[in-house]
Phi, psi and omega in degrees: 000312181302318180300316179300313178303313179295325177301308183289330175297317182290324176297318181288323174299322178297325176279334187227077186302334181275353180292136174237136178288170191295325179294319177294322179295317178294317178299320178297319176295315179294317181306324181283349183256341191260125178230188184298330184252008178291136174258125184244136167242108182263102179271120187084034185300331181052229179279333177058023180303322188286347176252015183309309182296319178295312184286342180293346183279347183220141175275003188256048180254121179243141181228145175239136172202145178278351181267101183294326180293321176298314181297321183294329178268359180281112180254004181272307183276121183278324182252106185224152185215138174282112180190171173239165172246129178219182181305331182288352178281342187249000000 
């Protein structure tokens, strides 16, 4: 499935060079907000590989994810916890 998606993304990008897929758009938005003193709470951080360069700019990144295996392999987020967020958190 992912290969087919990427195939069509590339075809669309060839016709529309300025187009960015939703992941690249999201990374761009987060990238514009994170600086050395920024505090980040990434809910559902998983492996967080695709935000590695952005998160490297601050030591204040905290992550929550219910998937312990994903968190164990996450080398990007330094402060992480196996957890979920629900109404009781607020």
